[in-house]
N, C-alpha and C positions, 0 to 999 in steps of 0.2 A: 439375343440370338447369336450363336457362334458362326459368324460369316466365314471364318477360315475353313470350316468343315463342309461348307456347301460345295457341291461339285456336280456339273452336268456339262456335256459336250455334244453338240449336234453331229450326226453321222459318225457315231462311235459306238463302243459297246454300251453306252448309255442312251443311244438313240439310233435305231436301225430298222430296216424293213424286214419283218419276219417273213412275209410273203408278198404277193403282188398287190394286196389291198390293205395290209395291216402294218402299223408302226408299233414297236415296243419302245417305251421310254422309261428311264429310271432317273431319280434324283437322289443324291446323297446329302444327308444332314447329320449334325451331331446327334448322338444317342439321346433320346428323350428330350430333345431341345425344342421341338415344334409340336404345337397342339394339333394342327391340321395342315395339309397341303392340297391346294386345289390346282387343277390343270386348266389353263385358259388356252383355247386353240380355235383356229378357223382358217379358211382359205384367204390368202392375202389379197385376192382380187374380188372378194365377195363383200359388197357394200350396199347398204340401203340408206334412205334418208329418214330422219325422224319427222315428227309432225310440223317442225319448223323448217324442214328442208335441209337440215344439217346432216352431212354424211355420217352414217353409223356403220361400224364394222360388224358383220355378222359373225357370231362366235358362240362357243359353248364353254361352260365352266363345269368341270367334273371333279369329284373327290378322288384323290389318289389313295392307293392302298399301301400301308406299310408292310412290305413283303418280307424283308430280311432285317435282322438286327445283330450287330456284333457288340463287343465291349465298347467300341468307340463311335460307331456310326449306325444310323438308320437308313434304309433304302426304300424309297417309295416308288411304286410301279403303276403303270397304266398302259393298256393297249387301245389304240384308236384306229378307225377306218376312215381316213379322209375321203370324202366322196369324189373329189377331183384330183386326188393323189398329191396335193400340195398342202403344206401346213406351216403356218406361223404360230408360235406358241411361247408361253411363259408360265412361271409358277407363282401362285399366290400363297404365301406362307403366313401362318398366324402363330404367334406365341402368346404368352399371357398378357403382354403389354401392347404389341403392335401388329399391324398387318403390313406385309412386305410384298413387293413385286421383284422377282428374280428372273432376269433375262440375260441375253447374250452379252450385253454391254456392262451391266452393273446390277447390284441389288440395292433397292431404295425403299424407304418407308412410304406407304400409301396413305397420305394424309386425309384423303376424303374418298371413301368408297363410291360416292355418287359422282365423282368428277371423272367422267368417262374419258375425256381427252387425256387425263393424266394416267388412267389405268391402262388404256389401250394405245400406247405409243409403239407402233409396230417397228419403228426403227431400232428399238431396244430388244425386240423379240428374237428368239431362236428361229431358225428357218430350216425346214426339211423341204427343199425346193420341189422335188418330184420323186415318186417311186418309179424308177425306170426298170422295166422288165429285164433288160440286159445286165443290170447290176445286182440282181438277186442271186441268192445261193441256188444253184441247180444241182446239188449233190444227188447222185442217183438214189432212188427210193429204197433200193435193196440194202444200202449200207447200214442203216440204223438197226436193222434186225439181224445182222450177221454175227455169228460166233466165230471169231478168228482163231487160227492155230498157226503159230510161228514155227517154221522148220529151218534148222541149220543143216543143210542137206548132207554134209559129210558124216554127220553123227546120228542120223535118224534111222535109216535101215538100208542094208545093202543086199541087192539081188546079184548073185554070182560074185561074191566078194573076192577081189584079187589083191587086197591089201595084205602086206606082211605083218601088220599090227593086229594083235588080238582085239576083237571087238570088246569094248568096255575097259580096256587097259587103263590103269591109274598109276601115277598121275598123268593128266593130259598136258601135252606141250603144244605151243603154237606151231602151226605148219605141219603137224602130224596128220597124215591122211588115213582115215579109218575105212574108207571104201563105200560110204553111203552114196547112193545114186538115185536118179530119177525113176528108174524102173522099180527100185525098192519102194519109193513113195507110192507108185502105182499099185504095188501089191498091198500096201497098207491103207489104201483109200477106203475100203469097207470098214476098217477099224475106226477111221476118223468119222465116217458117216454114222456109224453106230454110236459113237460118243456124242454126236449132235453137232459136229463141226459143219459150218456152211461157207467157210472161206479159209484159204491157205495163204499165208504170207511167207514167201521164200526169201531168206537172205540171199546175197548175190549168187547167181549160177552161171554167169558169163565167164569166158576163159580168163584165167588169172593164175599167177604162180602160187599164191598163198592158200591156206585152208579157208580163210574167211572170205576171200574173193572181192574185197573192197578195193583192190588195186587192178582194175580192169585192163586187160590186154586187147581183147576183141569183143566189141559190143554186139556183134551179130552171130556169135557162136557160143553154144553151150560148152562149158569146160569139159574136155574129154574125160576127166575124172568122174563127172556126173552122168555122162552118156552123150547123146547126140541131139541135134535139133529135132530129129524125128522122134526120139524118145520123149522129148518135151511135148511135142504135138500129141502123142498118145496120152500123156499125163493130163493135159488140159481137156481133151475129149472125154476121158474117163471121169475126170472130176466133174465136168459139167453134166454128165449123165446122172451123177449122184447129187446134183444141185449144189455143188461146191464151187465157189468162185476161186480164181487164181490171181494173186497179186505178186509182181516181181519187184525186186529191189534195184532201183536205178541209181547208179553212182555217177552223177553228172556234175558234181562239184569239182571232181578231180579224176584223173585216170591213174594207171599204174606206170611204173618206171619202164616196163617193157612195151608199152603202147608204141606202135610204129611211128606215130607222129612225133612223140617225144624222142624216140631213138634217132629219128632223122635230125632233130635239133642238136642232139649230142654229137652226131657225126658231122654235120655241116655248119653248125653254129649260126652266125648271122645270115648265111646264105640259104638257110633252110626255108622252104615255103611255109613251113608250119611254125616258125618262130613266134608269130603273133597269136598262135593258138594258146599260148601260155603267157605267164607274166615273168619274162626273163629280164632281170635287172642288170646283170653283168655276164660277160663271156670270158672264158669258157663256162658253160653251165655247171660242169662238175668241179666243185671246190670242196668236196667231202670225200672221205675215204671209201674205197671199194674193196670188196673181198676178192678172193682168188678167181671167182666166177664173174667178176666185173659188176657185182651188185652192191648197192649201198649197204654200209654196215652202220652199227650204232655209233653215234658220235656225240660229243658235248661241246658247246660253246662256239660252234662255227656259225657265222651269219651266212645263210644260204644265198646263192645268186638267183634264186627264183622263189616265187610264192608257191606254197604247198598246203596240203591239209595239215593242220597243226605245224609241226616242224619236222615232218617225215619226208626225206628226200625221195623216197620211192612212191610218193603220191603227189605229182605236180598238179597245180590247180589250173583248171580250164579257164580260158578267157572266152566266155560265151557270147561276147559281143562280136567276136571275130566270125566272118561269114563261113569259113571252113569249119570251125568248131560247131557253129550253130547248125549247119547242115548235117554234119556227122552225127550229132546227138539227137536232133529231131528225126533224122532218118531211122535211128535206133528205136525211138518211140513209135514211129509208124510201123516199122518192120514187125515188132512183136505183137502189136495189136492186129494188124492186117493179116499177118501170116498165121498166127497161132491163137488169135481171139482171146488174149488175156483180158482180165477184168479191171486191173488197177496197177498203179505204180506207187511204190513207197520210195520217196526221194531222200536219199542219204544226205545228211548235213544240209537240209533244205534251207535253213536260215542263213547259210553263207552263199547261196546261189542268188543272183540278182533277181529282184522282183520282176524285172522285164522278162527275163528268160523263163521264170516260173509261169508267167502269163502265156508265153508261147507254148510251153509244154502242155498247159491245160487246153489251149485252143486247138492244137494239133491233135491231142488225144480225143477230145470231144467231137472234132470234125469227123474222125474215123469211126468212133463208136461213142454215141452220145451218153451212154451210162458208164463210161470209164471213171473209176474212182482215183483221186489224186491225194495221197497221204504224205505228210511231211515229217521228217525227224527233227522236231524242235523240242528242246529241253526246257524252254522258258515260256512265259506267257506269250501267246502268239497271235494276238488279234491283228497286227499289221499284215499278216499273211492270210487272214481268214475273212476277207471282205467279200469273197465270192469270185474274185477274178484270178486267184492263184491256187491255193490249196483248198481242198474240201474239208480237211481234218488234219490233226497232228497226233502223234503219239502222246497221250495225255499224262505227261509227267506232272502237270499242274495238280492233278488229282492223286497221283502216286506219292508225291513227296509228303503231304500231310499224313496219308495213310501209313506210309513206312515209319515216319517219326512217331506216330501215335502207337502203333503196334510194337515198336522197339522201345517204348517207354522213354522216348527222348523229349516228348512234349506231353502235357497233361490234357485231360478231356476238354477243358475250357478252351485251350489254345487250338486244339484240333477242330472244335466246332466253329471257332472264329475263322480259321483258315478255310474251312469248307464253305462257310457262309459267304466269305469274300469271293470265293470261286463262283458260287451260285449267282451272286449279285452282279458280277462283272464279266460273265461269259454269256454271249448271246445264245438264246435258246436254240436257234436253228443251227448253231455251231455245236452246242453241247450234245445234241441228240445224235450227231454223227462222229463224235470223238472216238478215237482208238484207245480204249481203256486197257490198262495193263498193270500188273503187280511185279513184273520182271521181264527181262529180255536178254538177248545175247550180250548186251552192254552193261548189265547190272548183275550183282550177286543174286544167286537163285533165291526166290522168296522163302524157300524152306530153310536154307542156311541163314538167311537174314533173321529168321525167327527161331533160331537155335534148334533147327531140325525138329520142331514140335508141330506135328500135324494139326493139333487142335488150333494153334495160332494161325496156321496157313489157311484153315477153313474160314477164319474170321476175315482174312484178306480177300478170299474168293467170294465170300458172302457179300462184302461191300462192293466189290467190282461188279458182280452180277445184279446188284440192286441199284446200279448207277446208270443214269442216262448216257447213251453212247454204246458202242459195240465192244463187248469183252474180248480179250485176247488171251489165249493159253499158250505159254511158251512150252514147246515140246517137252514132254516128260514131267512137267509139273503135276499133271493129273495122276501120275503113278508114283509120285514121291521122289523124283530126281532132285538131287541137291548139288551144291557146289559153291565155291568161293567165286571171286571175280575172274574175268577172262585170264587164262583159258579154262579154268576149272568149271565155269558155268556152262561149258559147251561139251559136257561129257556125252558119251554114247547113250542112246536111248536103251532102256532096259525092256526087253521083250519077254523074259522069263517071268511068268505070272507068280512064281514062288517068291520072286524078289520085288514084286510090285506092291504098292500100297493100294490094295483093291478097295478098301473102305473109302479112301480119298477119291478114287476113280468113280465109285458109286455116288459119292457126294457131288462130284463135278457134273455127272450126268443129271443128277437131280436138279442142280442149279440151272442147267441148260433147259431142262424140261419145264421147270417152274417159270422161268423167264418168258418162255413162249406162251404159257397159260395165263399169266397175270399181267395185265396192262400196267399196274402200279410199279412193277419192277423197273420200267423204263421211264417213269415220270422224272421230271427234272429235280424236284425238291426232296430234301430230307427234312421232315418237320420234327425238330429236336424237342425233347421234353426234359424238364429239370429232373435230375437224378444223380446218384453217385456212380452210375454206370452209363454207358451210351445207350440211350433209348430214342428211337425216332419212328415216325409214321410215314407211310407212303400211300398216296391216294390217287386213283385215276379210274374213271369210268365205273364208279361204284365198287371198285375193288380196293378194299381197305386192308393194309398190311401193317403190322406192328412188329418191330425188331428190337430185341434186347441183346446187347453184346457186353460181356464181361471180359475186359482186357486186363485181367489180373487175378489175384487170389480169390478163393471162395468168399462170397459176400452176401449179406442180407440187404435186399433192395426195397426201398420204400416206393410203392407204386402210386403215381399221381392219380387223383380221384377220377379225372376225365377218361382214363382208360380202364377203369374197373369193368369187368364183364366176362363174357364167355368167348373163347377163342378155339380155333383148330390149329394144332401144330402142323405146318405144311409138310414137314419131313417125316413125321411119325403118324400123322392123322389122329393123334390123341386129342381129346378135349381138355382144355385148360381153363380154369376160372381164376381170373386175376382180381385180387383185392388187397388190402393194406400192404402186405409184405410178401416177398418171395425170395427163396435162397437160390442163388445162381452159383454153380461150381466154377472153379478156375477155368478161364478161357472157354466157357460155355456160352452158347447163344440160343435164343429162341426166335424162330421165324413163324409168326402167327397171323392168322386171318380171322377177323372178327366173325363170330357166329351169332345168328339171330334166332337160333332154335329155342 
């Protein structure tokens, strides 16, 4: 047995409370290294005596299921319901030669299966001490069924446009203001509702000098460019009438150069009452060049006298441990929930905010409105933030990365399936079902440009996203074929002239939203991959059986695995298809099929 491949850790992504009564547990072994894995478990305080009066631990032994396999590892899974919410457990592994006990302290050979004192040494067992209700995930029930739409407000739609720039002008430059506003969004809410959108995520809308607004000046005021606080109130009310949730972008890792607290530090230095709201290492604070308006300019090679977001002197980092900062930002959280009934916060640069302050954000939000959603911008694997006490979800770049690489032909099919399988095996299911799935955002190249402006290939990315557990997100304009390189080109003005829109792709997007609502299998956790020269997988939930074939390349003849021979309905065309031996799949074509028993 390859002991180096064994891995389990209690109270982790390998061992967690799925709900108030259920534990999900996973064990990793080397691929095809173990013949069977049994799970030994019981309450640590539950003992009986045998016929000789010797103490006997009451326990169960259950076979584990090999649920996932990569080129390197097997992942065994089991769900249990401890009657008293406490569990001591270990793994009994068998290969062709030996039987082993694998617990928290060591892995050892079990020399005598009948030697119970040897087999059940609880001091070596893993422990899940108690399923505490307070520690569970309490993500709002509405999140998993939401279809999000991300809006960059300046570029979406303008009502009574007063910008000097022509709407849709190219090229786009940073800090150009095109006049998009909140009343413009209000006017387009019926469009979003008809598309099937049930949640809007706004990039920042609070007062700030830039077009992107990630350099907040006033956390309690809508930027005048977008309208007024009253306009925002109208927007939320109208959105809620259409059953559309509203989520704001909270920039609480840093503020803008113009924020009055920071300006006071610039003016008064060490005498400022706000100096400890930031991380000032040397005075004077300004040791970087300013332009004619007294604003930071681009610079190179200067060691700043303060901590900032990245190395941008116009974004000083908040010290959230400071009482003044803490009150200021938490008051912001309260204000927009209490006054305008928003439904969620997307937290910018969430992984650079202290875990302590993230916990406070969640507590304050949930105390005011118990079904507030807390989403984090994390670009890496994020389980330390997803234990239930901080974030409900993250922007799911963990799923985006392998998809991008595969569709861009930077990894092969085998590598893609391995990466996805690792994601499935190591992401808790109660986290996965609430993930914020995306194929692009304001921080990435447009998905259409990423895929060489080929709508056929973009459909493959959307098909995958809508077939994935978690909530899909549409970056504004993707649905009608908006394209663009990296920032700022990925933030072009929305195209509203139907003659310039990709209406076929819009219809496809609407179909994906409709089918997702109709078919439980779309939101199931797993993709059951089948061996083939193209990507083929099944999804199953509640007797809803879906088969998907995706050709991410040139036209090809596909050998169909025996187990999926049969009659199917194409869910997009409603045509009947019979699958047997072989089928020709055109370049970048896909089939979305439901098994038919006619």
